[in-house]
C-alpha positions in Angstrom: 19.2 -11.3 -3.4 16.5 -8.8 -4.9 12.7 -9.7 -4.7 10.8 -10.7 -7.6 8.6 -7.9 -9.1 5.3 -7.4 -11.0 3.2 -4.9 -12.4 0.2 -3.9 -11.1 -2.5 -1.7 -13.2 -4.4 1.2 -11.4 -6.6 3.8 -12.6 -5.4 7.2 -13.0 -7.4 8.4 -9.8 -5.6 5.6 -7.8 -2.2 6.6 -8.9 -3.0 10.1 -7.9 -4.2 8.8 -4.3 -1.2 6.8 -4.0 1.0 9.7 -5.0 -0.5 11.8 -2.1 0.3 9.1 0.4 3.9 8.6 -0.9 6.8 10.4 1.0 10.0 11.4 -0.3 12.2 8.3 -0.9 9.1 6.1 -0.5 8.4 3.6 -3.4 4.9 2.6 -4.1 5.4 -0.7 -3.1 6.2 0.9 0.5 3.0 2.9 0.2 1.0 -0.2 -0.8 2.6 -2.2 2.3 1.5 0.5 4.7 -1.8 0.4 3.6 -2.3 -3.2 3.7 -1.0 -3.4 7.4 -3.2 -0.7 8.3 -6.2 -3.1 6.9 -4.9 -6.0 8.5 -4.6 -4.3 11.9 -8.3 -2.9 11.3 -9.5 -6.6 10.5 -7.7 -7.9 13.8 -9.6 -5.2 15.7 -12.7 -6.0 14.1 -12.1 -9.9 15.0 -11.6 -8.9 18.7 -14.6 -7.2 19.2 
């Protein structure tokens, strides 16, 4: 079953930054998900210190 989708508006600069992180075959959802994972890991590390 396909997941629901939504549209997120970003500036041209943010779009370019996301494109720079996007690998062949990656979607913007993949890139954003990876960035969120990194942010959450960082938050957990901060909570532990």
